[in-house]
C-alpha positions as CSV (number, residue, x, y, z in Angstrom):
1,M,-30.9,8.3,-17.2
2,R,-31.3,5.8,-20.3
3,K,-28.9,3.4,-21.0
4,I,-27.5,2.9,-24.8
5,K,-25.9,-0.4,-25.9
6,V,-22.4,0.2,-26.8
7,S,-23.2,-1.8,-30.1
8,E,-25.7,0.5,-31.1
9,L,-23.6,3.6,-31.0
10,K,-22.1,5.1,-34.2
11,P,-19.4,7.8,-35.5
12,G,-21.3,10.5,-35.5
13,M,-23.8,10.6,-32.7
14,I,-25.1,13.6,-31.2
15,F,-26.9,14.1,-27.9
16,D,-28.1,16.8,-26.6
17,Q,-26.9,15.8,-22.6
18,P,-24.2,14.4,-22.0
19,V,-23.2,10.5,-22.3
20,F,-21.7,8.7,-19.3
21,I,-19.0,5.6,-19.2
22,D,-20.7,5.8,-15.6
23,P,-21.4,8.2,-12.6
24,S,-17.9,9.4,-12.5
25,N,-16.8,9.5,-15.9
26,I,-18.3,11.6,-18.8
27,L,-17.7,9.9,-22.3
28,V,-18.2,13.1,-24.5
29,Q,-20.3,16.4,-23.8
30,A,-23.4,17.5,-25.0
31,K,-23.7,18.5,-28.4
32,Q,-20.6,16.7,-28.7
33,E,-20.2,14.2,-31.4
34,I,-19.1,10.6,-31.0
35,L,-16.0,9.9,-32.9
36,A,-14.5,6.0,-33.6
37,K,-12.1,6.2,-31.2
38,D,-14.5,7.0,-28.6
39,I,-16.5,3.5,-29.2
40,E,-12.9,1.7,-29.5
41,R,-12.6,2.8,-26.6
42,L,-15.1,1.3,-25.0
43,I,-14.8,-1.9,-26.9
44,K,-11.0,-2.2,-25.4
45,W,-12.3,-1.7,-22.0
46,G,-15.0,-4.3,-22.2
47,I,-17.5,-1.5,-21.4
48,K,-21.2,-2.8,-22.7
49,E,-23.7,0.3,-21.7
50,V,-23.5,3.6,-21.3
51,E,-26.0,6.2,-20.1
52,T,-27.3,9.7,-20.6
53,S,-30.5,11.6,-19.7
54,G,-30.8,12.9,-23.4
55,V,-32.1,12.5,-26.7
56,M,-30.1,11.6,-29.9
57,V,-30.1,15.4,-31.9
58,K,-27.8,13.9,-34.9
59,T,-27.6,10.4,-36.1
60,E,-24.2,9.3,-38.1
61,N,-23.6,10.3,-41.2
62,P,-21.9,6.9,-43.1
63,A,-19.6,8.8,-45.1
64,V,-18.1,11.0,-42.7
65,A,-18.0,8.4,-40.4
66,E,-15.9,6.2,-42.4
67,S,-13.8,8.8,-43.2
68,T,-13.1,10.1,-40.0
69,A,-12.5,6.7,-38.6
70,A,-10.0,6.2,-41.5
71,K,-8.3,9.4,-40.3
72,L,-8.0,8.9,-36.5
73,P,-4.8,8.3,-34.4
74,P,-4.8,5.0,-32.8
75,M,-6.0,4.5,-29.2
76,R,-4.0,5.9,-26.3
77,S,-2.5,1.8,-24.6
78,N,1.0,1.0,-23.1
79,S,4.1,2.3,-25.1
80,P,6.0,-0.4,-26.9
81,V,8.1,-1.9,-24.3
82,S,11.3,-1.8,-25.7
83,S,14.3,-2.3,-23.5
84,P,15.1,-4.7,-20.8
85,E,14.4,-2.6,-18.1
86,K,10.9,-1.9,-19.5
87,L,10.3,-5.6,-20.1
88,K,11.5,-6.5,-16.1
89,I,9.2,-4.0,-14.8
90,H,6.5,-5.2,-16.8
91,S,7.3,-9.0,-15.7
92,D,7.5,-7.9,-12.2
93,Y,4.6,-6.2,-12.3
94,E,2.5,-9.4,-13.8
95,S,4.4,-11.6,-10.9
96,M,2.8,-9.5,-7.9
97,R,-0.3,-9.7,-9.5
98,K,-0.1,-13.5,-10.1
99,S,1.2,-13.8,-6.8
100,K,-1.2,-11.5,-4.9
101,H,-3.8,-13.6,-3.7
102,A,-1.4,-16.0,-2.7
103,F,0.3,-13.5,-0.6
104,R,-2.6,-12.3,1.1
105,S,-3.3,-16.0,2.1
106,L,-0.3,-16.1,3.5
107,I,-0.7,-13.1,5.4
108,K,-4.0,-14.4,6.4
109,E,-2.5,-17.9,7.7
110,G,-0.1,-16.3,9.7
111,T,-1.9,-13.9,11.8
112,E,-4.1,-16.9,12.4
113,I,-0.8,-19.0,13.8
114,L,0.8,-15.5,15.7
115,Q,-3.1,-15.4,17.5
116,N,-3.5,-18.9,18.4
117,N,0.3,-18.7,19.4
118,I,-0.4,-15.6,21.9
119,Y,-3.3,-16.9,23.4
120,A,-0.7,-20.4,24.2
121,L,1.9,-17.3,25.8
122,M,-0.6,-16.0,27.9
123,E,-1.8,-19.3,29.0
124,A,0.9,-20.6,29.6
125,K,0.8,-23.3,27.2
126,P,2.8,-25.0,24.8
127,F,4.3,-22.0,22.2
128,D,4.9,-23.4,18.5
129,N,7.9,-21.5,17.9
130,H,8.6,-23.3,14.6
131,A,5.5,-22.4,12.9
132,L,6.2,-18.9,13.7
133,I,10.0,-19.3,12.5
134,N,8.0,-21.0,9.1
135,I,5.9,-17.8,8.5
136,A,8.8,-15.5,8.9
137,Q,10.6,-17.8,6.3
138,R,8.1,-17.2,3.9
139,I,7.1,-13.6,4.4
140,V,10.8,-12.9,4.1
141,D,11.1,-14.8,0.4
142,E,7.5,-13.3,-0.7
143,V,8.9,-9.8,-0.1
144,T,12.3,-9.7,-1.1
145,Q,12.2,-12.1,-3.8
146,K,9.4,-10.3,-5.5
147,N,9.0,-6.4,-6.6
148,Y,6.2,-4.5,-5.3
149,M,4.5,-7.2,-3.5
150,L,3.8,-4.3,-0.9
151,L,1.2,-3.2,-2.9
152,S,-1.0,-6.3,-2.2
153,F,-1.9,-3.9,1.1
154,Q,-3.6,-1.6,-0.7
155,G,-7.5,-2.1,-0.2
156,I,-6.5,-5.2,2.4
157,K,-9.1,-6.4,5.0
158,S,-7.6,-7.1,8.6
159,F,-7.9,-10.5,9.6
160,G,-8.5,-11.9,13.3
161,D,-7.0,-9.6,16.0
162,P,-6.0,-6.6,14.8
163,I,-3.2,-6.6,17.0
164,A,-1.6,-9.8,15.4
165,F,-2.5,-8.5,11.8
166,H,-0.8,-5.2,12.7
167,S,2.5,-7.2,13.8
168,I,2.4,-8.8,10.3
169,Q,2.2,-6.2,8.0
170,A,4.6,-4.4,10.7
171,A,7.2,-7.6,9.8
172,C,6.9,-7.3,6.2
173,Y,7.6,-2.8,6.0
174,G,10.7,-3.9,8.6
175,V,11.7,-6.4,6.2
176,S,11.9,-4.6,3.3
177,L,13.9,-2.0,5.2
178,A,16.5,-4.8,6.4
179,F,17.0,-6.5,2.6
180,T,17.6,-2.7,1.7
181,L,20.3,-2.8,4.6
182,N,21.1,-6.0,2.8
183,Y,20.6,-8.2,5.8
184,T,21.2,-12.5,4.9
185,R,18.1,-14.0,4.9
186,P,18.9,-15.8,8.5
187,R,19.3,-12.0,9.7
188,M,16.1,-11.1,8.2
189,T,13.8,-13.8,9.5
190,E,15.2,-14.0,13.3
191,L,14.1,-9.8,12.9
192,V,10.3,-10.9,11.1
193,F,10.0,-13.3,14.0
194,S,10.8,-11.1,16.6
195,M,8.5,-8.2,14.7
196,L,5.7,-11.0,15.0
197,L,6.3,-10.7,18.6
198,M,7.0,-7.4,19.7
199,D,3.1,-6.9,20.5
200,V,2.5,-10.0,22.9
201,G,2.4,-7.3,26.1
202,M,-0.4,-5.8,24.5
203,W,-2.9,-8.7,25.0
204,K,-1.7,-8.1,28.9
205,V,-3.3,-4.4,28.1
206,P,-7.4,-4.1,29.4
207,V,-9.4,-4.4,26.6
208,H,-11.4,-1.2,27.4
209,I,-8.0,0.6,27.3
210,K,-7.1,-0.7,23.9
211,E,-10.2,-0.1,22.3
212,K,-10.9,3.6,24.3
213,I,-12.3,6.0,21.6
214,A,-11.6,9.2,24.0
215,K,-8.0,10.4,24.8
216,L,-6.0,8.3,27.4
217,N,-5.6,9.4,30.9
218,D,-2.8,9.4,32.6
219,S,-2.9,6.1,34.6
220,E,-4.6,4.5,31.1
221,L,-1.7,5.5,29.4
222,Q,0.8,4.2,31.8
223,S,-1.0,0.9,31.3
224,I,-0.1,0.8,27.2
225,K,3.3,1.7,28.8
226,T,3.6,-1.5,30.4
227,H,3.5,-3.4,27.2
228,P,7.0,-3.5,25.8
229,L,8.3,-5.0,29.5
230,L,5.1,-7.6,29.8
231,G,5.4,-8.8,26.3
232,Y,9.7,-9.3,27.1
233,Q,8.8,-11.2,30.2
234,T,6.3,-13.1,28.8
235,L,8.4,-14.2,25.6
236,I,11.3,-15.2,27.8
237,K,9.6,-17.1,30.2
238,N,6.4,-19.0,28.5
239,G,7.7,-19.1,25.4
240,K,11.5,-19.5,26.4
241,V,12.5,-17.0,23.1
242,K,16.3,-16.0,23.6
243,A,16.6,-12.7,24.7
244,T,18.5,-11.4,22.2
245,L,15.0,-11.8,20.0
246,A,12.7,-11.3,23.1
247,T,14.4,-7.6,22.7
248,I,12.6,-6.2,19.9
249,A,9.3,-6.8,22.2
250,L,11.3,-4.6,24.8
251,Q,12.7,-2.0,22.6
252,H,10.4,-1.0,20.3
253,H,8.9,1.7,21.7
254,E,12.4,3.1,22.5
255,A,13.1,6.5,20.7
256,F,16.7,7.8,19.3
257,D,16.5,11.1,21.0
258,G,15.7,9.5,24.6
259,S,11.9,10.5,25.0
260,G,10.6,6.3,24.4
261,Y,9.8,3.8,26.6
262,P,10.0,1.8,28.8
263,Q,13.8,2.4,29.7
264,G,14.3,6.0,27.9
265,L,17.1,4.3,26.0
266,K,19.0,6.7,23.4
267,M,20.8,5.7,19.8
268,G,23.1,3.3,20.2
269,Q,22.0,1.7,23.5
270,I,18.6,0.6,21.2
271,E,19.4,-2.6,19.4
272,E,19.4,-2.2,15.6
273,G,16.8,-4.7,15.2
274,A,14.5,-2.6,17.6
275,R,15.6,0.7,15.7
276,I,14.2,-0.7,12.4
277,A,11.1,-2.4,14.3
278,A,10.2,1.3,15.5
279,I,10.2,2.7,12.0
280,A,8.0,0.0,10.4
281,D,5.5,-0.3,13.3
282,C,5.0,3.8,13.9
283,Y,4.3,4.0,10.0
284,T,2.2,0.9,9.7
285,A,0.4,2.0,12.9
286,M,-0.4,5.0,11.1
287,I,-1.9,3.8,8.1
288,E,-4.1,1.4,9.7
289,K,-7.6,2.2,11.2
290,R,-7.9,2.7,14.8
291,P,-11.0,3.4,17.7
292,Y,-9.9,6.6,18.0
293,R,-8.8,7.7,14.6
294,S,-9.5,7.0,10.7
295,A,-6.5,5.4,8.7
296,M,-4.0,8.0,7.6
297,S,-3.3,8.0,3.7
298,P,0.3,6.7,3.7
299,Y,1.7,10.1,2.1
300,D,0.6,12.0,5.6
301,A,2.0,9.2,7.3
302,M,6.0,9.7,5.7
303,K,5.4,13.1,6.3
304,S,4.6,13.0,9.8
305,M,7.8,10.6,10.9
306,L,9.4,13.3,8.6
307,S,8.8,15.8,10.5
308,V,6.6,16.0,14.0
309,Q,8.2,12.5,14.8
310,M,11.9,12.5,13.2
311,N,14.1,12.6,16.1
312,R,12.8,9.3,17.3
313,Y,14.2,7.5,15.1
314,D,17.6,6.8,13.8
315,P,17.9,9.2,11.0
316,K,20.2,6.7,8.9
317,L,17.4,3.9,9.0
318,L,14.8,6.5,8.3
319,R,16.5,7.8,5.4
320,T,16.5,4.1,4.0
321,F,12.9,3.7,4.6
322,L,12.6,6.7,2.9
323,G,14.5,6.2,0.1
324,R,13.0,2.4,-0.1
325,L,9.5,3.5,-0.1
326,S,9.3,7.4,-1.2
327,I,8.0,10.7,0.1
328,Y,4.7,9.2,-1.8
329,P,4.9,5.5,-0.2
330,I,4.5,2.4,-2.5
331,G,0.9,1.8,-3.1
332,S,0.0,5.7,-2.9
333,L,-2.4,7.1,-5.8
334,V,-0.5,10.6,-6.4
335,Q,-1.6,12.9,-9.3
336,L,0.8,14.2,-11.8
337,S,1.5,17.1,-13.4
338,N,0.4,16.2,-16.6
339,N,-2.9,15.6,-15.1
340,R,-2.6,12.0,-15.1
341,I,-2.9,9.8,-12.2
342,G,-0.6,6.8,-10.9
343,V,0.0,4.6,-8.3
344,V,3.4,4.2,-6.7
345,L,5.8,1.0,-7.4
346,S,8.8,2.2,-6.4
347,C,11.4,4.4,-5.8
348,K,15.3,5.0,-6.0
349,S,17.3,5.5,-2.7
350,D,18.3,8.7,-3.8
351,K,15.0,10.1,-5.7
352,P,12.3,9.6,-3.2
353,L,10.4,12.5,-5.2
354,R,10.9,10.4,-8.4
355,P,9.8,7.3,-7.8
356,M,8.4,4.6,-10.6
357,I,4.7,5.4,-11.1
358,R,1.6,2.7,-12.7
359,L,-0.5,5.3,-14.5
360,M,-4.3,4.5,-13.6
361,R,-6.0,7.5,-15.5
362,D,-4.8,9.7,-18.2
363,E,-5.4,13.2,-18.8
364,N,-8.9,13.2,-19.2
365,G,-9.2,11.0,-16.3
366,L,-10.3,7.5,-18.7
367,P,-8.4,4.7,-17.1
368,Y,-5.6,3.0,-19.8
369,S,-6.3,0.2,-22.0
370,G,-3.2,-2.1,-20.3
371,L,0.3,-1.6,-18.0
372,T,1.4,1.9,-18.6
373,F,4.5,3.0,-16.7
374,M,6.3,6.1,-15.7
375,D,9.7,6.4,-14.5
376,L,10.0,10.0,-12.9
377,I,13.7,9.9,-13.3
378,I,13.4,10.0,-17.0
379,E,10.6,11.9,-17.9
380,T,11.9,15.0,-16.4
381,D,9.4,17.1,-17.3
382,V,6.6,15.2,-15.0
383,Y,6.5,15.8,-11.3
384,I,4.0,14.8,-8.6
385,I,1.3,17.3,-7.7
386,K,-0.2,15.5,-4.5
387,A,-1.1,12.6,-3.1
388,L,-4.8,11.5,-3.8
389,D,-7.7,9.5,-1.6
390,P,-8.4,6.6,-3.6
391,A,-12.0,7.0,-2.2
392,N,-12.5,10.4,-3.8
393,T,-11.2,9.4,-7.2
394,G,-13.2,6.8,-8.5
395,I,-10.1,4.2,-8.4
396,D,-10.7,0.7,-6.7
397,L,-7.3,0.1,-6.2
398,D,-7.9,-3.4,-4.8
399,S,-9.5,-4.6,-8.2
400,E,-7.5,-2.5,-10.2
401,I,-3.8,-3.3,-9.0
């Protein structure tokens, strides 16, 4: 393959082999004329070079090229943002983009503070609950005051101890659900604080069990099932945490149908905060990589919760969680019926199959020149065909979001 500078391309050029933008994207097929709009696209995207293994079989005809360029329709770009709603979507998305780095710094800082405080709890040393309350308040503000902030988890790398990072991420999903339920800020802060500490007992489980790749035997599984009670006792005794807040550590593995542990509680016997934590904890666990399995896609995780595991959760809270995230959860890459690809931003509670989409690739597999959004509630002739694995699309959500 040889590289050709975009500045050297002219309308009317034809090569005997395809011309590529990159190894995954074709600019034009073999023996297909390069048009002025193709070159304009490359320039707008900031692409400096293309490549081909072919040779040029036709040079440009200046007269034809000038005529063709004059007749070309404008390049696909953002549709005009005219309504107040569209302006708000654009503004909220840009706000999320600008805040993404600061939010990730908060997640990293929170993971480190949580990890250090859990070490202190394990050794019965002073426990800084004020530092964790501060982290909880900041998480509440970031998740509830800035739309689309949960997108910041796409492509994020685990910080520090994986159990601490998991608790932070689960708490973010938990407060997102609580916000939808109209919790007050102090109540949301208490929920996040409690969820940050819900897996304290896992630090007392032997490392060889937590990191085992093969299936756990009965004895090892029983050891895992002791962590809610161990965590509750540690928080009460060493952390001097109020019993009402430590209860989430005790009950977050209880199931609505009574099949959970450690007490086999069911339905209203389980505190609502623990029922919220159970949903956020399970969803987050499934989309994270574990020693014994790969990470599930957000879509597969949600599908599992709505089918195989549905009876484990409070049905009202699960419906609310679905309405908050969509059946194709926030951050999912999806293929639409018009062959475009987009990432799910949000959805309305009564329309979980019709989310708001930010379009990432057009019907030809090419990126858009700017932010382009599609509301599937309005675009009734378009629907989602399937969820996609970003690794198979060439889309780097971390950098492109």
